[in-house]
C-alpha positions as CSV (number, residue, x, y, z in Angstrom):
1,X,24.9,-14.7,2.7
2,X,27.8,-12.8,4.3
3,X,27.1,-9.7,6.3
4,X,27.8,-6.4,4.4
5,X,27.0,-2.8,4.7
6,X,25.6,-2.9,1.1
7,X,22.7,-4.9,-0.4
8,X,23.9,-7.7,-2.6
9,X,23.1,-7.7,-6.3
10,X,20.5,-10.4,-5.7
11,X,18.8,-8.4,-2.9
12,X,18.6,-5.3,-5.1
13,X,17.3,-7.3,-8.0
14,X,14.6,-9.0,-5.8
15,X,13.6,-5.8,-4.1
16,X,13.2,-3.8,-7.3
17,X,11.3,-6.6,-9.1
18,X,8.9,-7.1,-6.2
19,X,8.4,-3.4,-5.8
20,X,7.4,-3.3,-9.5
21,X,4.9,-6.1,-8.9
22,X,3.5,-4.3,-5.8
23,X,3.2,-1.0,-7.6
24,X,1.4,-2.6,-10.6
25,X,-1.5,-3.6,-8.5
26,X,-1.7,-0.2,-6.8
27,X,-1.6,1.4,-10.2
28,X,-4.6,-0.6,-11.2
29,X,-6.5,0.6,-8.1
30,X,-5.5,4.3,-8.3
31,X,-5.5,5.0,-12.0
32,X,-9.2,4.9,-12.5
33,X,-10.0,7.2,-9.6
34,X,-9.8,10.5,-11.6
35,X,-11.8,9.2,-14.6
36,X,-14.1,6.4,-13.6
37,X,-17.1,8.3,-12.4
38,X,-17.4,10.2,-15.6
39,X,-17.0,7.0,-17.7
40,X,-19.6,5.3,-15.6
41,X,-22.2,7.7,-16.8
42,X,-22.0,6.0,-20.2
43,X,-22.8,2.5,-18.7
44,X,-26.2,1.2,-17.8
45,X,-26.7,1.7,-14.1
46,X,-23.7,4.1,-14.0
47,X,-25.7,7.1,-13.0
48,X,-26.3,5.6,-9.6
49,X,-23.5,7.1,-7.6
50,X,-23.8,4.4,-4.9
51,X,-23.0,1.8,-7.4
52,X,-20.1,3.9,-8.8
53,X,-18.7,4.1,-5.2
54,X,-19.1,0.4,-4.8
55,X,-17.3,-0.2,-8.1
56,X,-14.4,1.9,-6.9
57,X,-14.2,0.7,-3.3
58,X,-15.0,-3.0,-3.6
59,X,-11.4,-3.6,-4.7
60,X,-10.1,-2.5,-1.4
61,X,-12.7,-4.5,0.5
62,X,-12.0,-7.8,-1.2
63,X,-8.3,-7.1,-0.7
64,X,-8.9,-6.7,3.0
65,X,-10.9,-9.9,3.2
66,X,-8.4,-12.1,1.3
67,X,-5.0,-10.8,2.4
68,X,-4.9,-13.1,5.4
69,X,-5.8,-16.3,3.5
70,X,-3.2,-15.5,0.8
71,X,-0.5,-14.8,3.3
72,X,-1.3,-18.0,5.2
73,X,-1.3,-20.0,1.9
74,X,2.1,-18.5,1.0
75,X,3.4,-20.0,4.3
76,X,1.9,-23.4,3.4
77,X,2.4,-23.7,-0.3
78,X,5.3,-21.3,-1.1
79,X,5.4,-17.6,-2.0
80,X,5.7,-17.7,-5.8
81,X,2.8,-20.1,-6.5
82,X,0.4,-18.0,-4.5
83,X,1.7,-14.8,-6.2
84,X,1.1,-16.4,-9.6
85,X,-2.4,-17.3,-8.7
86,X,-3.2,-13.8,-7.3
87,X,-1.8,-12.0,-10.4
88,X,-3.9,-14.3,-12.7
89,X,-7.0,-13.4,-10.8
90,X,-6.1,-9.7,-11.0
91,X,-5.6,-10.0,-14.8
92,X,-8.9,-11.8,-15.3
93,X,-10.8,-9.2,-13.3
94,X,-9.1,-6.4,-15.3
95,X,-10.3,-8.0,-18.6
96,X,-13.8,-8.5,-17.2
97,X,-14.0,-4.8,-16.2
98,X,-12.6,-3.8,-19.6
99,X,-15.4,-5.5,-21.5
100,X,-18.2,-4.9,-19.0
101,X,-21.5,-4.0,-20.6
102,X,-22.9,-2.4,-17.4
103,X,-21.9,-1.1,-14.0
104,X,-22.8,-4.5,-12.4
105,X,-20.2,-6.4,-14.5
106,X,-17.6,-3.7,-13.7
107,X,-18.2,-4.4,-10.0
108,X,-17.7,-8.2,-10.6
109,X,-14.4,-7.3,-12.4
110,X,-13.3,-5.2,-9.5
111,X,-14.1,-7.9,-7.1
112,X,-11.9,-10.3,-9.1
113,X,-9.2,-7.7,-9.2
114,X,-9.2,-7.3,-5.5
115,X,-9.3,-11.1,-5.1
116,X,-5.7,-11.2,-6.3
117,X,-4.6,-10.3,-2.8
118,X,-0.9,-10.9,-3.1
119,X,0.5,-8.0,-1.1
120,X,1.2,-10.2,1.9
121,X,2.9,-12.9,-0.1
122,X,5.0,-10.3,-2.0
123,X,6.2,-8.6,1.2
124,X,6.9,-12.0,2.8
125,X,9.0,-13.0,-0.2
126,X,10.9,-9.7,0.0
127,X,11.6,-10.5,3.7
128,X,12.8,-14.0,2.7
129,X,15.2,-12.7,0.1
130,X,16.9,-10.0,2.2
131,X,19.1,-10.0,5.2
132,X,18.0,-8.5,8.5
133,X,20.3,-5.5,8.2
134,X,19.0,-4.6,4.7
135,X,15.3,-5.5,5.1
136,X,14.1,-2.0,5.8
137,X,15.8,-0.8,2.6
138,X,13.9,-3.5,0.7
139,X,10.7,-2.5,2.4
140,X,11.4,1.1,1.6
141,X,11.6,0.3,-2.1
142,X,8.3,-1.5,-1.9
143,X,6.6,1.0,0.5
144,X,7.7,4.0,-1.5
145,X,5.9,2.6,-4.6
146,X,2.6,3.7,-3.0
147,X,3.5,7.4,-3.3
148,X,5.2,7.0,-6.7
149,X,2.3,5.0,-8.2
150,X,-0.2,7.4,-6.7
151,X,1.5,10.4,-8.3
152,X,2.0,8.5,-11.6
153,X,-1.7,7.5,-11.7
154,X,-2.8,11.1,-11.2
155,X,-0.6,12.2,-14.1
156,X,-1.3,9.3,-16.4
157,X,-5.0,8.8,-15.9
158,X,-6.2,11.8,-18.0
159,X,-3.8,11.0,-20.8
160,X,-4.6,7.3,-20.8
161,X,-8.3,8.1,-20.8
162,X,-7.9,10.3,-23.9
163,X,-5.8,7.7,-25.6
164,X,-7.5,4.3,-24.9
165,X,-10.4,5.1,-22.6
166,X,-11.3,3.5,-19.3
167,X,-11.9,0.1,-20.9
168,X,-8.4,0.3,-22.4
169,X,-7.0,1.3,-19.0
170,X,-8.5,-1.9,-17.5
171,X,-7.2,-4.0,-20.3
172,X,-3.7,-2.4,-19.9
173,X,-3.6,-3.3,-16.2
174,X,-4.6,-6.9,-17.1
175,X,-1.8,-7.2,-19.6
176,X,0.7,-5.7,-17.1
177,X,-0.4,-8.3,-14.5
178,X,0.4,-11.0,-16.9
179,X,3.8,-9.3,-17.5
180,X,4.3,-9.3,-13.7
181,X,4.0,-13.0,-13.7
182,X,6.9,-13.2,-16.0
183,X,8.9,-10.9,-13.7
184,X,8.3,-13.2,-10.8
185,X,9.3,-16.2,-12.9
186,X,12.4,-14.8,-14.6
187,X,13.7,-11.9,-12.4
188,X,12.9,-12.6,-8.8
189,X,15.4,-15.0,-7.2
190,X,14.4,-18.3,-5.8
191,X,14.4,-18.9,-2.1
192,X,16.4,-21.5,-0.3
193,X,13.7,-22.5,2.1
194,X,14.5,-23.1,5.7
195,X,12.5,-26.2,6.8
196,X,9.8,-25.0,9.2
197,X,6.9,-26.7,11.0
198,X,3.9,-25.1,9.3
199,X,0.7,-25.2,11.2
200,X,-2.4,-26.4,9.3
201,X,-4.8,-24.5,11.6
202,X,-5.6,-21.1,10.2
203,X,-7.9,-20.0,13.0
204,X,-5.4,-21.0,15.7
205,X,-2.6,-19.2,13.8
206,X,-4.8,-16.0,13.6
207,X,-5.5,-16.2,17.3
208,X,-1.8,-16.3,18.0
209,X,-1.1,-13.3,15.7
210,X,-4.0,-11.2,17.0
211,X,-3.0,-11.8,20.6
212,X,0.4,-10.3,19.9
213,X,0.3,-6.8,21.4
214,X,3.3,-5.6,19.4
215,X,1.8,-6.7,16.1
216,X,-1.5,-5.2,17.1
217,X,0.2,-1.8,17.4
218,X,1.6,-2.0,13.9
219,X,-1.7,-3.3,12.5
220,X,-3.5,-0.3,14.0
221,X,-0.9,2.0,12.5
222,X,-1.3,0.7,8.9
223,X,-5.1,1.0,9.2
224,X,-4.9,4.6,10.4
225,X,-2.2,5.6,7.9
226,X,-4.3,4.5,4.9
227,X,-7.6,5.7,6.2
228,X,-6.1,9.1,6.7
229,X,-4.5,9.0,3.2
230,X,-7.7,8.2,1.4
231,X,-9.8,10.6,3.3
232,X,-7.2,13.3,2.7
233,X,-7.5,12.9,-1.1
234,X,-11.2,13.5,-0.9
235,X,-10.4,17.1,0.3
236,X,-7.2,18.0,-1.5
237,X,-8.4,18.0,-5.1
238,X,-11.2,20.4,-4.1
239,X,-8.8,22.6,-2.2
240,X,-6.5,22.8,-5.2
241,X,-9.4,23.7,-7.5
242,X,-10.7,26.3,-5.0
243,X,-7.2,27.8,-4.9
244,X,-7.4,28.4,-8.7
245,X,-5.7,25.3,-10.1
246,X,-7.6,23.4,-12.8
247,X,-8.0,19.7,-12.4
248,X,-5.8,18.8,-15.3
249,X,-3.0,20.8,-13.7
250,X,-3.0,19.1,-10.3
251,X,-0.2,16.8,-11.3
252,X,2.1,19.8,-11.2
253,X,1.7,19.8,-7.4
254,X,1.6,16.0,-6.8
255,X,4.6,15.0,-8.8
256,X,7.3,17.3,-7.3
257,X,5.9,16.8,-3.8
258,X,6.2,13.1,-4.1
259,X,9.7,13.2,-5.5
260,X,10.9,15.7,-2.8
261,X,9.3,13.6,0.0
262,X,11.2,10.5,-1.1
263,X,14.5,12.4,-0.7
264,X,13.5,13.8,2.7
265,X,12.5,10.4,4.0
266,X,16.0,9.0,3.5
267,X,17.6,10.3,6.8
268,X,14.9,8.7,8.9
269,X,14.9,5.4,7.0
270,X,18.7,5.2,7.2
271,X,18.8,6.5,10.7
272,X,16.4,3.8,11.8
273,X,18.9,1.2,10.7
274,X,21.2,2.1,13.6
275,X,20.9,0.2,16.8
276,X,18.5,1.8,19.3
277,X,17.3,4.5,16.9
278,X,14.4,2.8,15.1
279,X,11.7,3.5,17.8
280,X,12.7,7.2,18.0
281,X,12.5,7.8,14.3
282,X,9.3,5.8,14.1
283,X,7.6,7.7,16.9
284,X,8.8,11.1,15.5
285,X,7.2,10.2,12.1
286,X,3.8,9.4,13.7
287,X,4.0,12.7,15.8
288,X,4.8,14.8,12.7
289,X,2.0,13.2,10.8
290,X,-0.4,14.0,13.6
291,X,0.8,17.6,13.7
292,X,0.5,18.1,9.9
293,X,-3.1,16.6,10.1
294,X,-4.1,19.1,12.7
295,X,-2.5,22.0,10.7
296,X,-4.5,21.1,7.5
297,X,-7.2,23.8,7.9
298,X,-4.6,26.5,8.0
299,X,-2.6,25.1,5.0
300,X,-5.2,25.0,2.2
301,X,-5.6,28.6,1.3
302,X,-3.2,28.7,-1.7
303,X,-1.5,26.3,-4.1
304,X,1.9,26.9,-2.5
305,X,0.5,26.2,1.0
306,X,-1.2,23.0,-0.2
307,X,2.0,21.9,-1.8
308,X,3.9,22.5,1.5
309,X,1.2,20.7,3.4
310,X,1.5,17.6,1.1
311,X,5.2,17.6,1.4
312,X,5.0,17.7,5.2
313,X,2.4,14.9,5.1
314,X,4.1,12.6,2.6
315,X,7.6,12.7,4.2
316,X,6.6,11.0,7.4
317,X,4.0,8.9,5.5
318,X,6.8,7.4,3.3
319,X,9.0,6.8,6.4
320,X,6.2,4.9,8.0
321,X,5.4,3.0,4.9
322,X,9.0,1.8,4.7
323,X,9.3,0.9,8.4
324,X,6.0,-0.8,9.1
325,X,6.3,-3.9,6.9
326,X,9.9,-4.4,8.0
327,X,8.8,-4.3,11.7
328,X,6.0,-6.8,11.1
329,X,8.4,-9.2,9.3
330,X,10.8,-8.9,12.3
331,X,8.3,-9.4,15.1
332,X,6.1,-12.1,13.5
333,X,6.9,-15.8,14.3
334,X,9.0,-17.1,11.3
335,X,6.6,-19.9,10.5
336,X,3.7,-17.4,10.5
337,X,5.4,-14.6,8.7
338,X,3.1,-14.7,5.6
339,X,0.0,-14.9,7.7
340,X,1.2,-12.0,9.9
341,X,1.8,-9.8,6.9
342,X,-1.6,-11.0,5.6
343,X,-3.3,-9.5,8.7
344,X,-1.3,-6.4,8.3
345,X,-2.2,-6.1,4.6
346,X,-5.9,-6.7,5.3
347,X,-5.9,-3.8,7.8
348,X,-4.1,-1.7,5.2
349,X,-6.8,-2.2,2.6
350,X,-9.6,-2.0,5.1
351,X,-8.2,1.4,6.0
352,X,-8.2,2.3,2.3
353,X,-11.8,1.3,1.9
354,X,-12.9,2.9,5.2
355,X,-11.0,6.1,4.6
356,X,-12.5,6.6,1.1
357,X,-16.0,5.7,2.1
358,X,-16.1,7.7,5.4
359,X,-14.1,10.6,3.9
360,X,-16.6,11.3,1.2
361,X,-19.5,11.2,3.7
362,X,-17.7,13.4,6.3
363,X,-16.4,15.9,3.8
364,X,-19.8,16.4,2.1
365,X,-21.3,17.4,5.5
366,X,-18.5,19.2,7.4
367,X,-15.9,20.1,4.9
368,X,-12.2,19.9,5.9
369,X,-13.0,19.7,9.6
370,X,-14.8,16.4,8.9
371,X,-11.6,15.0,7.4
372,X,-9.2,16.5,10.0
373,X,-10.7,15.5,13.3
374,X,-11.4,11.8,12.7
375,X,-8.0,11.4,11.2
376,X,-6.3,13.2,14.1
377,X,-8.1,10.8,16.5
378,X,-6.8,7.8,14.6
379,X,-3.2,9.2,14.6
380,X,-3.3,10.3,18.2
381,X,-4.2,6.7,19.3
382,X,-1.4,5.5,17.1
383,X,1.1,7.9,18.7
384,X,0.2,6.5,22.1
385,X,0.6,3.0,20.9
386,X,3.9,3.8,19.2
387,X,5.3,5.4,22.4
388,X,4.6,2.2,24.3
389,X,5.9,-0.2,21.6
390,X,9.1,-2.3,22.1
391,X,11.7,-2.0,19.3
392,X,12.4,-5.6,18.1
393,X,15.9,-6.9,19.1
394,X,18.4,-7.7,16.3
395,X,18.1,-11.3,15.1
396,X,20.8,-13.8,14.5
397,X,22.3,-14.5,11.1
398,X,20.2,-17.5,10.3
399,X,18.1,-16.2,7.5
400,X,16.8,-17.7,4.3
401,X,19.2,-17.2,1.5
402,X,18.5,-15.9,-2.0
403,X,19.9,-17.9,-4.8
404,X,19.8,-17.2,-8.5
405,X,16.7,-18.4,-10.2
406,X,17.4,-21.2,-12.6
């Protein structure tokens, strides 16, 4: 693939298609958050809030456990077959949850949903299908889906609940997962594989990856980023309500904030493409996120201040979401790229699970301070690690080439 300042049509096509697949799974995780607890009261066993919390959080836990095996399998057996299998598991779990007669079967369905842990394989496939100079753009398309889908789920959940109910939401996500399989088959380009010696030893591969200090810095970063995000959204809905905004109006804050943050992230993402600039932009984003986290207690007094706080939070958040997977794909050994992204994705979902679980406990006892201080500690450690990281050197032109799917 010749060098160019612009992404090719195939790179754009692959990036957008894979971003849609990535976003679908996140939508399935986020969309039930505003409505599930109330729905659970209608199910046998659903008045037990511990079980309700397990039903919500178990998805992230099983994702964390299985990202590494799925990423490794994608190195061994190919990206697309592993993605097909994961999406099928996700669909089956969605339909199990949709028709669950009690909270226990919902938990089983959520476990199956989480077992479709294809994030690592999707990101690795995106890396395979894009050239080095455009990889961060592709990762930005995928990474930015988190904010978009989060905002969309907050807006869509009440409407979908009124229209088709929570069982219908589960069934819809299952149908969309089947549709995503068609997207992978018909839209995502094939990959001209570069022959590589693939190690059959998973434990040895993991030891190699975990011993890499540069990858460890990035893995800590994605854990901290998502732990802070999930804990934050324990507190923010209450802050908006206390500021006088009804729950069904919260989307009027989330949606414009998300859209504006995507625009504001562009200078950093594009600036990070220039030689020698990536580490500076990356470290500045972590520093800004830490400063905003510490400022949270003084920015929750009114709807406008909360909106400003969220804008300042999500701008560096989106920058880091775009840069992190690109850095992992550049630093990881080529023959272990999928496994490396599997470790990364496992820490991402573990952060999601830990942030939500710990955030609820901490907020119930110490309010906003219980959210701010632990998150600031995580981010301060990350800032120290980011300052000491080495920016990856540019690679040569030998990259896997995207070709039109037949």
